[in-house]
All heavy atoms as TSV, in Angstrom:
chain	resi	resn	atom	element	x	y	z
A	1	MET	N	N	0.848	-1.186	0.000
A	1	MET	CA	C	0.000	0.000	0.000
A	1	MET	C	C	0.886	1.239	0.000
A	1	MET	O	O	1.869	1.312	0.717
A	1	MET	CB	C	-0.914	-0.018	1.215
A	1	MET	CG	C	-1.799	1.181	1.320
A	1	MET	SD	S	-2.878	1.093	2.748
A	1	MET	CE	C	-4.415	1.334	1.931
A	2	ALA	N	N	0.514	2.227	-0.780
A	2	ALA	CA	C	1.281	3.462	-0.877
A	2	ALA	C	C	1.136	4.283	0.404
A	2	ALA	O	O	0.135	4.191	1.105
A	2	ALA	CB	C	0.798	4.277	-2.068
A	3	ASN	N	N	2.145	5.083	0.689
A	3	ASN	CA	C	2.080	5.982	1.842
A	3	ASN	C	C	1.100	7.104	1.562
A	3	ASN	O	O	0.963	7.561	0.431
A	3	ASN	CB	C	3.455	6.580	2.131
A	3	ASN	CG	C	4.429	5.545	2.627
A	3	ASN	OD1	O	4.033	4.562	3.246
A	3	ASN	ND2	N	5.702	5.763	2.356
A	4	LEU	N	N	0.431	7.549	2.608
A	4	LEU	CA	C	-0.534	8.631	2.477
A	4	LEU	C	C	-0.263	9.651	3.563
A	4	LEU	O	O	-0.178	9.304	4.739
A	4	LEU	CB	C	-1.961	8.101	2.610
A	4	LEU	CG	C	-3.077	9.129	2.554
A	4	LEU	CD1	C	-3.146	9.770	1.172
A	4	LEU	CD2	C	-4.408	8.481	2.887
A	5	ASN	N	N	-0.113	10.899	3.168
A	5	ASN	CA	C	0.098	11.987	4.116
A	5	ASN	C	C	-1.107	12.900	4.107
A	5	ASN	O	O	-1.674	13.185	3.052
A	5	ASN	CB	C	1.337	12.810	3.749
A	5	ASN	CG	C	2.600	12.004	3.880
A	5	ASN	OD1	O	2.785	11.279	4.840
A	5	ASN	ND2	N	3.459	12.117	2.885
A	6	LYS	N	N	-1.492	13.366	5.286
A	6	LYS	CA	C	-2.576	14.333	5.401
A	6	LYS	C	C	-2.043	15.524	6.173
A	6	LYS	O	O	-1.354	15.356	7.179
A	6	LYS	CB	C	-3.776	13.734	6.130
A	6	LYS	CG	C	-4.950	14.681	6.177
A	6	LYS	CD	C	-6.182	14.026	6.742
A	6	LYS	CE	C	-7.329	15.013	6.703
A	6	LYS	NZ	N	-8.548	14.429	7.249
A	7	VAL	N	N	-2.382	16.722	5.687
A	7	VAL	CA	C	-1.901	17.948	6.300
A	7	VAL	C	C	-3.094	18.833	6.640
A	7	VAL	O	O	-4.026	18.950	5.850
A	7	VAL	CB	C	-0.968	18.716	5.333
A	7	VAL	CG1	C	-0.555	20.041	5.909
A	7	VAL	CG2	C	0.236	17.872	4.989
A	8	GLN	N	N	-3.051	19.450	7.821
A	8	GLN	CA	C	-4.055	20.448	8.193
A	8	GLN	C	C	-3.305	21.658	8.731
A	8	GLN	O	O	-2.480	21.530	9.633
A	8	GLN	CB	C	-5.014	19.916	9.248
A	8	GLN	CG	C	-6.129	20.881	9.542
A	8	GLN	CD	C	-7.232	20.253	10.392
A	8	GLN	OE1	O	-7.313	19.047	10.532
A	8	GLN	NE2	N	-8.063	21.094	10.956
A	9	LEU	N	N	-3.583	22.819	8.127
A	9	LEU	CA	C	-2.911	24.064	8.495
A	9	LEU	C	C	-3.931	25.081	8.972
A	9	LEU	O	O	-5.024	25.171	8.419
A	9	LEU	CB	C	-2.182	24.667	7.289
A	9	LEU	CG	C	-1.189	23.795	6.551
A	9	LEU	CD1	C	-0.775	24.480	5.262
A	9	LEU	CD2	C	0.003	23.510	7.422
A	10	GLN	N	N	-3.565	25.847	9.980
A	10	GLN	CA	C	-4.375	26.984	10.404
A	10	GLN	C	C	-3.451	28.183	10.426
A	10	GLN	O	O	-2.381	28.135	11.045
A	10	GLN	CB	C	-4.975	26.763	11.785
A	10	GLN	CG	C	-5.813	27.934	12.242
A	10	GLN	CD	C	-6.482	27.684	13.585
A	10	GLN	OE1	O	-6.445	26.581	14.111
A	10	GLN	NE2	N	-7.078	28.715	14.134
A	11	GLY	N	N	-3.839	29.226	9.727
A	11	GLY	CA	C	-2.991	30.399	9.679
A	11	GLY	C	C	-3.708	31.603	9.112
A	11	GLY	O	O	-4.935	31.652	9.046
A	12	THR	N	N	-2.915	32.575	8.674
A	12	THR	CA	C	-3.409	33.859	8.195
A	12	THR	C	C	-3.045	34.030	6.724
A	12	THR	O	O	-1.920	33.735	6.323
A	12	THR	CB	C	-2.768	34.994	9.016
A	12	THR	OG1	O	-3.009	34.751	10.393
A	12	THR	CG2	C	-3.336	36.346	8.621
A	13	LEU	N	N	-3.992	34.521	5.934
A	13	LEU	CA	C	-3.698	34.810	4.533
A	13	LEU	C	C	-2.736	35.995	4.451
A	13	LEU	O	O	-2.977	37.042	5.057
A	13	LEU	CB	C	-4.969	35.151	3.769
A	13	LEU	CG	C	-5.944	33.996	3.543
A	13	LEU	CD1	C	-7.223	34.516	2.906
A	13	LEU	CD2	C	-5.329	32.938	2.665
A	14	THR	N	N	-1.652	35.835	3.702
A	14	THR	CA	C	-0.654	36.893	3.585
A	14	THR	C	C	-0.981	37.889	2.479
A	14	THR	O	O	-0.380	38.952	2.410
A	14	THR	CB	C	0.737	36.309	3.303
A	14	THR	OG1	O	0.702	35.624	2.052
A	14	THR	CG2	C	1.163	35.359	4.415
A	15	ARG	N	N	-1.913	37.535	1.608
A	15	ARG	CA	C	-2.331	38.400	0.505
A	15	ARG	C	C	-3.729	37.971	0.085
A	15	ARG	O	O	-4.194	36.896	0.455
A	15	ARG	CB	C	-1.377	38.301	-0.679
A	15	ARG	CG	C	-1.209	36.892	-1.220
A	15	ARG	CD	C	-0.145	36.820	-2.313
A	15	ARG	NE	N	0.254	35.461	-2.607
A	15	ARG	CZ	C	-0.345	34.664	-3.485
A	15	ARG	NH1	N	-1.376	35.099	-4.174
A	15	ARG	NH2	N	0.090	33.437	-3.691
A	16	ASP	N	N	-4.399	38.807	-0.673
A	16	ASP	CA	C	-5.701	38.417	-1.213
A	16	ASP	C	C	-5.526	37.221	-2.150
A	16	ASP	O	O	-4.547	37.179	-2.916
A	16	ASP	CB	C	-6.342	39.566	-1.990
A	16	ASP	CG	C	-6.853	40.689	-1.108
A	16	ASP	OD1	O	-7.059	40.451	0.101
A	16	ASP	OD2	O	-7.055	41.791	-1.635
A	17	PRO	N	N	-6.443	36.256	-2.108
A	17	PRO	CA	C	-6.371	35.137	-3.050
A	17	PRO	C	C	-6.453	35.634	-4.497
A	17	PRO	O	O	-7.132	36.614	-4.794
A	17	PRO	CB	C	-7.605	34.304	-2.694
A	17	PRO	CG	C	-7.920	34.665	-1.282
A	17	PRO	CD	C	-7.542	36.111	-1.163
A	18	GLU	N	N	-5.728	34.940	-5.380
A	18	GLU	CA	C	-5.705	35.293	-6.799
A	18	GLU	C	C	-6.371	34.176	-7.599
A	18	GLU	O	O	-5.950	33.026	-7.519
A	18	GLU	CB	C	-4.268	35.483	-7.271
A	18	GLU	CG	C	-3.567	36.627	-6.577
A	18	GLU	CD	C	-2.098	36.744	-6.974
A	18	GLU	OE1	O	-1.642	35.990	-7.864
A	18	GLU	OE2	O	-1.418	37.580	-6.377
A	19	GLY	N	N	-7.414	34.538	-8.357
A	19	GLY	CA	C	-8.152	33.549	-9.135
A	19	GLY	C	C	-7.834	33.626	-10.614
A	19	GLY	O	O	-7.462	34.677	-11.126
A	20	ARG	N	N	-8.000	32.495	-11.261
A	20	ARG	CA	C	-7.847	32.406	-12.713
A	20	ARG	C	C	-8.607	31.178	-13.185
A	20	ARG	O	O	-9.080	30.385	-12.378
A	20	ARG	CB	C	-6.384	32.324	-13.129
A	20	ARG	CG	C	-5.661	31.083	-12.620
A	20	ARG	CD	C	-4.197	31.074	-13.050
A	20	ARG	NE	N	-3.491	29.958	-12.471
A	20	ARG	CZ	C	-3.445	28.739	-12.967
A	20	ARG	NH1	N	-4.091	28.463	-14.086
A	20	ARG	NH2	N	-2.776	27.778	-12.376
A	21	SER	N	N	-8.708	31.010	-14.483
A	21	SER	CA	C	-9.336	29.834	-15.073
A	21	SER	C	C	-8.343	29.134	-15.981
A	21	SER	O	O	-7.521	29.791	-16.626
A	21	SER	CB	C	-10.565	30.225	-15.897
A	21	SER	OG	O	-11.551	30.773	-15.077
A	22	THR	N	N	-8.430	27.803	-16.040
A	22	THR	CA	C	-7.587	27.046	-16.956
A	22	THR	C	C	-8.170	27.163	-18.366
A	22	THR	O	O	-9.273	27.677	-18.558
A	22	THR	CB	C	-7.510	25.565	-16.555
A	22	THR	OG1	O	-8.817	24.985	-16.713
A	22	THR	CG2	C	-7.016	25.395	-15.129
A	23	SER	N	N	-7.448	26.636	-19.344
A	23	SER	CA	C	-7.935	26.685	-20.730
A	23	SER	C	C	-9.203	25.856	-20.910
A	23	SER	O	O	-9.959	26.070	-21.847
A	23	SER	CB	C	-6.849	26.191	-21.678
A	23	SER	OG	O	-6.486	24.858	-21.355
A	24	THR	N	N	-9.455	24.924	-19.978
A	24	THR	CA	C	-10.678	24.112	-20.047
A	24	THR	C	C	-11.803	24.687	-19.198
A	24	THR	O	O	-12.868	24.088	-19.083
A	24	THR	CB	C	-10.397	22.667	-19.592
A	24	THR	OG1	O	-9.922	22.680	-18.245
A	24	THR	CG2	C	-9.381	21.998	-20.503
A	25	GLY	N	N	-11.568	25.851	-18.573
A	25	GLY	CA	C	-12.610	26.522	-17.827
A	25	GLY	C	C	-12.670	26.214	-16.346
A	25	GLY	O	O	-13.558	26.687	-15.647
A	26	LYS	N	N	-11.728	25.423	-15.822
A	26	LYS	CA	C	-11.715	25.135	-14.381
A	26	LYS	C	C	-11.196	26.343	-13.615
A	26	LYS	O	O	-10.238	26.985	-14.016
A	26	LYS	CB	C	-10.828	23.930	-14.075
A	26	LYS	CG	C	-11.416	22.620	-14.504
A	26	LYS	CD	C	-10.564	21.477	-13.988
A	26	LYS	CE	C	-11.164	20.166	-14.394
A	26	LYS	NZ	N	-11.928	19.557	-13.337
A	27	GLN	N	N	-11.851	26.638	-12.490
A	27	GLN	CA	C	-11.444	27.752	-11.626
A	27	GLN	C	C	-10.272	27.300	-10.753
A	27	GLN	O	O	-10.289	26.214	-10.185
A	27	GLN	CB	C	-12.612	28.196	-10.745
A	27	GLN	CG	C	-12.299	29.345	-9.824
A	27	GLN	CD	C	-12.132	30.666	-10.551
A	27	GLN	OE1	O	-12.782	30.923	-11.554
A	27	GLN	NE2	N	-11.263	31.506	-10.046
A	28	VAL	N	N	-9.248	28.155	-10.639
A	28	VAL	CA	C	-8.085	27.902	-9.797
A	28	VAL	C	C	-7.821	29.154	-8.975
A	28	VAL	O	O	-7.829	30.259	-9.513
A	28	VAL	CB	C	-6.823	27.583	-10.642
A	28	VAL	CG1	C	-5.636	27.297	-9.754
A	28	VAL	CG2	C	-7.082	26.437	-11.589
A	29	THR	N	N	-7.614	28.983	-7.672
A	29	THR	CA	C	-7.305	30.107	-6.798
A	29	THR	C	C	-6.031	29.787	-6.022
A	29	THR	O	O	-5.906	28.706	-5.459
A	29	THR	CB	C	-8.461	30.392	-5.821
A	29	THR	OG1	O	-9.617	30.739	-6.579
A	29	THR	CG2	C	-8.119	31.527	-4.877
A	30	SER	N	N	-5.098	30.737	-5.997
A	30	SER	CA	C	-3.835	30.572	-5.284
A	30	SER	C	C	-3.756	31.577	-4.150
A	30	SER	O	O	-4.215	32.718	-4.292
A	30	SER	CB	C	-2.653	30.790	-6.235
A	30	SER	OG	O	-2.713	29.873	-7.297
A	31	PHE	N	N	-3.164	31.149	-3.030
A	31	PHE	CA	C	-2.975	32.036	-1.889
A	31	PHE	C	C	-1.865	31.481	-1.008
A	31	PHE	O	O	-1.449	30.336	-1.161
A	31	PHE	CB	C	-4.273	32.213	-1.092
A	31	PHE	CG	C	-4.942	30.932	-0.664
A	31	PHE	CD1	C	-4.720	30.409	0.602
A	31	PHE	CD2	C	-5.795	30.262	-1.520
A	31	PHE	CE1	C	-5.340	29.232	1.003
A	31	PHE	CE2	C	-6.430	29.086	-1.129
A	31	PHE	CZ	C	-6.201	28.571	0.141
A	32	THR	N	N	-1.354	32.317	-0.112
A	32	THR	CA	C	-0.295	31.911	0.812
A	32	THR	C	C	-0.810	32.033	2.233
A	32	THR	O	O	-1.444	33.025	2.589
A	32	THR	CB	C	0.959	32.783	0.621
A	32	THR	OG1	O	1.396	32.655	-0.736
A	32	THR	CG2	C	2.078	32.350	1.552
A	33	VAL	N	N	-0.519	31.004	3.040
A	33	VAL	CA	C	-0.930	30.969	4.440
A	33	VAL	C	C	0.313	31.072	5.315
A	33	VAL	O	O	1.270	30.315	5.133
A	33	VAL	CB	C	-1.688	29.663	4.766
A	33	VAL	CG1	C	-2.100	29.631	6.232
A	33	VAL	CG2	C	-2.898	29.504	3.859
A	34	ALA	N	N	0.310	32.023	6.250
A	34	ALA	CA	C	1.384	32.139	7.243
A	34	ALA	C	C	0.966	31.339	8.470
A	34	ALA	O	O	-0.079	31.604	9.070
A	34	ALA	CB	C	1.613	33.598	7.617
A	35	VAL	N	N	1.776	30.351	8.817
A	35	VAL	CA	C	1.506	29.502	9.976
A	35	VAL	C	C	2.548	29.833	11.037
A	35	VAL	O	O	3.751	29.630	10.814
A	35	VAL	CB	C	1.565	28.009	9.599
A	35	VAL	CG1	C	1.305	27.146	10.824
A	35	VAL	CG2	C	0.575	27.697	8.488
A	36	ASN	N	N	2.095	30.373	12.166
A	36	ASN	CA	C	3.010	30.809	13.212
A	36	ASN	C	C	3.539	29.642	14.024
A	36	ASN	O	O	2.807	28.715	14.356
A	36	ASN	CB	C	2.317	31.804	14.151
A	36	ASN	CG	C	1.979	33.096	13.457
A	36	ASN	OD1	O	2.685	33.522	12.554
A	36	ASN	ND2	N	0.897	33.721	13.865
A	37	GLY	N	N	4.834	29.745	14.354
A	37	GLY	CA	C	5.461	28.808	15.265
A	37	GLY	C	C	5.529	29.433	16.645
A	37	GLY	O	O	4.763	30.338	16.977
A	38	ARG	N	N	6.471	28.978	17.435
A	38	ARG	CA	C	6.608	29.503	18.801
A	38	ARG	C	C	7.111	30.944	18.817
A	38	ARG	O	O	6.819	31.697	19.726
A	38	ARG	CB	C	7.536	28.613	19.604
A	38	ARG	CG	C	6.976	27.243	19.827
A	38	ARG	CD	C	7.952	26.388	20.612
A	38	ARG	NE	N	7.520	25.017	20.609
A	38	ARG	CZ	C	7.021	24.399	21.667
A	38	ARG	NH1	N	6.890	25.047	22.797
A	38	ARG	NH2	N	6.648	23.145	21.584
A	39	THR	N	N	7.899	31.314	17.806
A	39	THR	CA	C	8.413	32.683	17.704
A	39	THR	C	C	8.186	33.182	16.276
A	39	THR	O	O	7.836	32.398	15.391
A	39	THR	CB	C	9.924	32.755	18.012
A	39	THR	OG1	O	10.637	32.074	16.960
A	39	THR	CG2	C	10.261	32.117	19.351
A	40	ASP	N	N	8.413	34.477	16.050
A	40	ASP	CA	C	8.276	35.029	14.697
A	40	ASP	C	C	9.233	34.363	13.718
A	40	ASP	O	O	8.944	34.244	12.535
A	40	ASP	CB	C	8.513	36.538	14.706
A	40	ASP	CG	C	7.352	37.299	15.338
A	40	ASP	OD1	O	6.250	36.723	15.453
A	40	ASP	OD2	O	7.553	38.471	15.710
A	41	LYS	N	N	10.394	33.930	14.215
A	41	LYS	CA	C	11.373	33.261	13.350
A	41	LYS	C	C	10.881	31.900	12.882
A	41	LYS	O	O	11.381	31.368	11.903
A	41	LYS	CB	C	12.703	33.100	14.080
A	41	LYS	CG	C	13.414	34.397	14.334
A	41	LYS	CD	C	14.726	34.157	15.035
A	41	LYS	CE	C	15.432	35.459	15.351
A	41	LYS	NZ	N	16.710	35.248	16.028
A	42	ASP	N	N	9.920	31.328	13.596
A	42	ASP	CA	C	9.407	29.996	13.269
A	42	ASP	C	C	8.207	30.029	12.331
A	42	ASP	O	O	7.611	28.996	12.070
A	42	ASP	CB	C	8.998	29.254	14.550
A	42	ASP	CG	C	10.174	28.925	15.436
A	42	ASP	OD1	O	11.294	28.799	14.909
A	42	ASP	OD2	O	9.976	28.791	16.652
A	43	THR	N	N	7.825	31.191	11.833
A	43	THR	CA	C	6.672	31.290	10.940
A	43	THR	C	C	6.988	30.624	9.604
A	43	THR	O	O	8.040	30.854	9.017
A	43	THR	CB	C	6.281	32.761	10.711
A	43	THR	OG1	O	5.971	33.348	11.967
A	43	THR	CG2	C	5.082	32.878	9.792
A	44	SER	N	N	6.056	29.782	9.134
A	44	SER	CA	C	6.181	29.129	7.826
A	44	SER	C	C	5.180	29.747	6.873
A	44	SER	O	O	4.046	30.076	7.264
A	44	SER	CB	C	5.905	27.632	7.948
A	44	SER	OG	O	6.846	27.010	8.772
A	45	PHE	N	N	5.567	29.905	5.622
A	45	PHE	CA	C	4.700	30.461	4.588
A	45	PHE	C	C	4.422	29.357	3.572
A	45	PHE	O	O	5.334	28.887	2.899
A	45	PHE	CB	C	5.363	31.666	3.925
A	45	PHE	CG	C	5.586	32.795	4.895
A	45	PHE	CD1	C	6.775	32.898	5.603
A	45	PHE	CD2	C	4.589	33.727	5.130
A	45	PHE	CE1	C	6.983	33.919	6.513
A	45	PHE	CE2	C	4.785	34.755	6.034
A	45	PHE	CZ	C	5.979	34.852	6.731
A	46	ILE	N	N	3.160	28.937	3.494
A	46	ILE	CA	C	2.771	27.800	2.673
A	46	ILE	C	C	1.926	28.283	1.498
A	46	ILE	O	O	0.892	28.938	1.692
A	46	ILE	CB	C	1.946	26.772	3.499
A	46	ILE	CG1	C	2.624	26.455	4.832
A	46	ILE	CG2	C	1.657	25.529	2.674
A	46	ILE	CD1	C	3.986	25.811	4.728
A	47	ASP	N	N	2.365	27.962	0.276
A	47	ASP	CA	C	1.585	28.284	-0.929
A	47	ASP	C	C	0.524	27.207	-1.121
A	47	ASP	O	O	0.804	26.011	-1.031
A	47	ASP	CB	C	2.491	28.332	-2.160
A	47	ASP	CG	C	3.474	29.487	-2.110
A	47	ASP	OD1	O	3.107	30.547	-1.567
A	47	ASP	OD2	O	4.591	29.329	-2.624
A	48	VAL	N	N	-0.722	27.648	-1.376
A	48	VAL	CA	C	-1.857	26.737	-1.503
A	48	VAL	C	C	-2.579	27.019	-2.817
A	48	VAL	O	O	-2.708	28.176	-3.225
A	48	VAL	CB	C	-2.845	26.923	-0.322
A	48	VAL	CG1	C	-4.029	25.981	-0.448
A	48	VAL	CG2	C	-2.135	26.722	1.010
A	49	THR	N	N	-3.060	25.963	-3.463
A	49	THR	CA	C	-3.862	26.082	-4.675
A	49	THR	C	C	-5.174	25.339	-4.458
A	49	THR	O	O	-5.168	24.172	-4.088
A	49	THR	CB	C	-3.129	25.484	-5.894
A	49	THR	OG1	O	-1.867	26.139	-6.037
A	49	THR	CG2	C	-3.938	25.653	-7.159
A	50	ALA	N	N	-6.287	26.033	-4.664
A	50	ALA	CA	C	-7.615	25.430	-4.559
A	50	ALA	C	C	-8.223	25.346	-5.953
A	50	ALA	O	O	-7.976	26.207	-6.792
A	50	ALA	CB	C	-8.507	26.267	-3.643
A	51	TRP	N	N	-9.028	24.310	-6.178
A	51	TRP	CA	C	-9.609	24.058	-7.495
A	51	TRP	C	C	-11.130	24.048	-7.438
A	51	TRP	O	O	-11.730	23.785	-6.402
A	51	TRP	CB	C	-9.137	22.705	-8.022
A	51	TRP	CG	C	-7.680	22.678	-8.349
A	51	TRP	CD1	C	-6.639	22.485	-7.487
A	51	TRP	CD2	C	-7.097	22.881	-9.618
A	51	TRP	NE1	N	-5.454	22.548	-8.150
A	51	TRP	CE2	C	-5.697	22.783	-9.468
A	51	TRP	CE3	C	-7.617	23.131	-10.892
A	51	TRP	CZ2	C	-4.831	22.936	-10.533
A	51	TRP	CZ3	C	-6.735	23.270	-11.948
A	51	TRP	CH2	C	-5.359	23.170	-11.765
A	52	ASP	N	N	-11.744	24.307	-8.569
A	52	ASP	CA	C	-13.182	24.181	-8.809
A	52	ASP	C	C	-14.012	24.989	-7.811
A	52	ASP	O	O	-13.752	26.163	-7.613
A	52	ASP	CB	C	-13.601	22.709	-8.836
A	52	ASP	CG	C	-12.928	21.934	-9.969
A	52	ASP	OD1	O	-12.741	22.523	-11.046
A	52	ASP	OD2	O	-12.561	20.762	-9.767
A	53	LYS	N	N	-15.012	24.390	-7.197
A	53	LYS	CA	C	-15.944	25.100	-6.317
A	53	LYS	C	C	-15.225	25.705	-5.114
A	53	LYS	O	O	-15.501	26.831	-4.707
A	53	LYS	CB	C	-17.064	24.154	-5.863
A	53	LYS	CG	C	-18.125	24.807	-5.037
A	53	LYS	CD	C	-18.915	25.821	-5.840
A	53	LYS	CE	C	-20.041	26.398	-5.004
A	53	LYS	NZ	N	-20.699	27.510	-5.673
A	54	LEU	N	N	-14.285	24.957	-4.518
A	54	LEU	CA	C	-13.534	25.480	-3.378
A	54	LEU	C	C	-12.749	26.723	-3.777
A	54	LEU	O	O	-12.667	27.687	-3.010
A	54	LEU	CB	C	-12.598	24.415	-2.815
A	54	LEU	CG	C	-11.792	24.820	-1.594
A	54	LEU	CD1	C	-12.704	25.248	-0.447
A	54	LEU	CD2	C	-10.892	23.675	-1.155
A	55	ALA	N	N	-12.196	26.737	-4.975
A	55	ALA	CA	C	-11.475	27.909	-5.469
A	55	ALA	C	C	-12.395	29.127	-5.532
A	55	ALA	O	O	-12.005	30.232	-5.144
A	55	ALA	CB	C	-10.892	27.616	-6.851
A	56	GLU	N	N	-13.626	28.926	-5.976
A	56	GLU	CA	C	-14.596	30.020	-6.060
A	56	GLU	C	C	-14.956	30.548	-4.670
A	56	GLU	O	O	-15.060	31.760	-4.467
A	56	GLU	CB	C	-15.855	29.543	-6.775
A	56	GLU	CG	C	-15.628	29.194	-8.238
A	56	GLU	CD	C	-16.848	28.560	-8.894
A	56	GLU	OE1	O	-17.972	28.745	-8.367
A	56	GLU	OE2	O	-16.675	27.889	-9.920
A	57	VAL	N	N	-15.137	29.631	-3.713
A	57	VAL	CA	C	-15.516	30.019	-2.347
A	57	VAL	C	C	-14.409	30.841	-1.694
A	57	VAL	O	O	-14.658	31.890	-1.090
A	57	VAL	CB	C	-15.861	28.776	-1.503
A	57	VAL	CG1	C	-16.023	29.134	-0.036
A	57	VAL	CG2	C	-17.119	28.111	-2.035
A	58	VAL	N	N	-13.169	30.369	-1.807
A	58	VAL	CA	C	-12.039	31.092	-1.208
A	58	VAL	C	C	-11.901	32.473	-1.839
A	58	VAL	O	O	-11.742	33.474	-1.130
A	58	VAL	CB	C	-10.724	30.295	-1.359
A	58	VAL	CG1	C	-9.527	31.127	-0.943
A	58	VAL	CG2	C	-10.789	28.999	-0.549
A	59	LEU	N	N	-11.992	32.553	-3.150
A	59	LEU	CA	C	-11.846	33.829	-3.855
A	59	LEU	C	C	-12.939	34.823	-3.444
A	59	LEU	O	O	-12.670	36.009	-3.259
A	59	LEU	CB	C	-11.888	33.597	-5.361
A	59	LEU	CG	C	-11.541	34.768	-6.255
A	59	LEU	CD1	C	-10.112	35.258	-5.979
A	59	LEU	CD2	C	-11.690	34.380	-7.708
A	60	LYS	N	N	-14.140	34.329	-3.225
A	60	LYS	CA	C	-15.271	35.195	-2.894
A	60	LYS	C	C	-15.277	35.626	-1.428
A	60	LYS	O	O	-15.646	36.757	-1.111
A	60	LYS	CB	C	-16.574	34.477	-3.214
A	60	LYS	CG	C	-17.813	35.303	-2.971
A	60	LYS	CD	C	-19.066	34.558	-3.390
A	60	LYS	CE	C	-20.304	35.389	-3.118
A	60	LYS	NZ	N	-21.535	34.677	-3.484
A	61	HIS	N	N	-14.846	34.751	-0.521
A	61	HIS	CA	C	-15.071	34.992	0.906
A	61	HIS	C	C	-13.831	35.281	1.749
A	61	HIS	O	O	-13.966	35.611	2.925
A	61	HIS	CB	C	-15.800	33.796	1.524
A	61	HIS	CG	C	-17.176	33.598	0.985
A	61	HIS	ND1	N	-18.231	34.425	1.289
A	61	HIS	CD2	C	-17.664	32.666	0.124
A	61	HIS	CE1	C	-19.313	34.010	0.658
A	61	HIS	NE2	N	-18.997	32.949	-0.060
A	62	LYS	N	N	-12.644	35.154	1.197
A	62	LYS	CA	C	-11.434	35.352	2.004
A	62	LYS	C	C	-10.595	36.507	1.482
A	62	LYS	O	O	-10.493	36.729	0.276
A	62	LYS	CB	C	-10.576	34.078	2.026
A	62	LYS	CG	C	-11.199	32.959	2.838
A	62	LYS	CD	C	-11.268	33.379	4.275
A	62	LYS	CE	C	-11.811	32.329	5.186
A	62	LYS	NZ	N	-11.933	32.807	6.561
A	63	LYS	N	N	-9.989	37.252	2.417
A	63	LYS	CA	C	-9.137	38.401	2.085
A	63	LYS	C	C	-7.868	38.355	2.927
A	63	LYS	O	O	-7.797	37.666	3.949
A	63	LYS	CB	C	-9.877	39.721	2.382
A	63	LYS	CG	C	-11.145	39.919	1.597
A	63	LYS	CD	C	-10.860	40.141	0.138
A	63	LYS	CE	C	-12.149	40.337	-0.640
A	63	LYS	NZ	N	-12.078	39.860	-1.983
A	64	LYS	N	N	-6.880	39.132	2.522
A	64	LYS	CA	C	-5.616	39.249	3.243
A	64	LYS	C	C	-5.880	39.542	4.734
A	64	LYS	O	O	-6.720	40.365	5.075
A	64	LYS	CB	C	-4.777	40.374	2.639
A	64	LYS	CG	C	-3.479	40.610	3.354
A	64	LYS	CD	C	-2.716	41.762	2.741
A	64	LYS	CE	C	-1.447	42.014	3.542
A	64	LYS	NZ	N	-0.662	43.091	2.965
A	65	GLY	N	N	-5.144	38.843	5.597
A	65	GLY	CA	C	-5.232	39.072	7.037
A	65	GLY	C	C	-6.253	38.190	7.745
A	65	GLY	O	O	-6.248	38.127	8.979
A	66	GLU	N	N	-7.107	37.512	6.995
A	66	GLU	CA	C	-8.109	36.660	7.616
A	66	GLU	C	C	-7.525	35.280	7.947
A	66	GLU	O	O	-6.595	34.821	7.301
A	66	GLU	CB	C	-9.326	36.496	6.707
A	66	GLU	CG	C	-10.087	37.788	6.513
A	66	GLU	CD	C	-11.334	37.607	5.658
A	66	GLU	OE1	O	-11.470	36.600	4.946
A	66	GLU	OE2	O	-12.177	38.504	5.714
A	67	GLN	N	N	-8.120	34.649	8.947
A	67	GLN	CA	C	-7.729	33.296	9.333
A	67	GLN	C	C	-8.339	32.294	8.379
A	67	GLN	O	O	-9.437	32.504	7.836
A	67	GLN	CB	C	-8.217	32.991	10.754
A	67	GLN	CG	C	-7.516	33.795	11.822
A	67	GLN	CD	C	-6.084	33.338	12.022
A	67	GLN	OE1	O	-5.831	32.168	12.271
A	67	GLN	NE2	N	-5.162	34.253	11.885
A	68	ILE	N	N	-7.625	31.172	8.171
A	68	ILE	CA	C	-8.118	30.110	7.293
A	68	ILE	C	C	-7.581	28.784	7.803
A	68	ILE	O	O	-6.487	28.723	8.395
A	68	ILE	CB	C	-7.722	30.365	5.823
A	68	ILE	CG1	C	-8.477	29.424	4.883
A	68	ILE	CG2	C	-6.222	30.270	5.639
A	68	ILE	CD1	C	-8.386	29.832	3.427
A	69	ILE	N	N	-8.356	27.736	7.623
A	69	ILE	CA	C	-7.912	26.374	7.900
A	69	ILE	C	C	-7.929	25.639	6.571
A	69	ILE	O	O	-8.915	25.683	5.835
A	69	ILE	CB	C	-8.831	25.671	8.908
A	69	ILE	CG1	C	-8.771	26.384	10.256
A	69	ILE	CG2	C	-8.432	24.210	9.057
A	69	ILE	CD1	C	-9.756	25.850	11.280
A	70	VAL	N	N	-6.825	24.960	6.254
A	70	VAL	CA	C	-6.670	24.237	5.001
A	70	VAL	C	C	-6.322	22.788	5.325
A	70	VAL	O	O	-5.458	22.537	6.164
A	70	VAL	CB	C	-5.535	24.860	4.146
A	70	VAL	CG1	C	-5.351	24.090	2.855
A	70	VAL	CG2	C	-5.817	26.320	3.861
A	71	ALA	N	N	-6.986	21.851	4.679
A	71	ALA	CA	C	-6.673	20.429	4.863
A	71	ALA	C	C	-6.510	19.783	3.490
A	71	ALA	O	O	-7.213	20.131	2.546
A	71	ALA	CB	C	-7.774	19.734	5.640
A	72	GLY	N	N	-5.600	18.866	3.397
A	72	GLY	CA	C	-5.409	18.176	2.129
A	72	GLY	C	C	-4.433	17.042	2.228
A	72	GLY	O	O	-3.870	16.771	3.249
């Protein structure tokens, strides 16, 4: 059986999500999540891509500085 990893992040959007469509019409939204560690030096910046309906929801309802939870 292949290995399977699951990730769940909670953090802050560092910029407004950016939406676009593929050549086949699928919605794609990209954004970066800042996940704080114990100190400011421990902050991780994770690039995230959402597709289809989820991409539309994030683009419509989330803005820079807001909290978000991402799982995948």
